[in-house]
N, C-alpha and C positions, 0 to 999 in steps of 0.2 A: 523532534521524528530523525532517525536512522537518515542521513542522508542521500546511506545505498539505499534504499525503499524508495526514496523520489528518484534517485534518477535513475530508477530501475525501473518506473512506471513511464518512462520515456519508451521505453522496449515494447513488442508486441506479447511479452507474457500474462497470462493470467493473475491473476490475484492470489487465486490459491496456492501458486508455483512459488508468489514471489513470497509469501505467507511461508509455506516450509522454507525456503531460503534463508529466512529469515529468523527463523529457529518458532515461530508460531507454529501453536498446533491446530489450529483453525483459522480459516482466513477471515473468521470475524470478527475473530481476536484481534489480526492485524486490523480492520474497518476500525476497531473502537479505537484502539489505540493511535491511530491516524486522525481519524474524526477528534479526541481529543485535543492534539497536536498542534494540528493546521485548522481545524475547522471545518472539513468537505472532509466527504470520503474520497476514500482511494479514488473513485471513477470520476467524481465530479473533479478531482486534481486532474485527471488524466485530461479531461476533455477541455478543459481550460486551458493545455496547453498545446 
């Protein structure tokens, strides 16, 4: 997964905002790609950090 996305999950931006910046048309597309690459959802990743 793109390091930019992982880095920005530490910031107080929403997953919707992050998806738009990363070029995803919907936050669900980002969540699916993230889960496949990292084995957890963006929210789970954020909570674990």
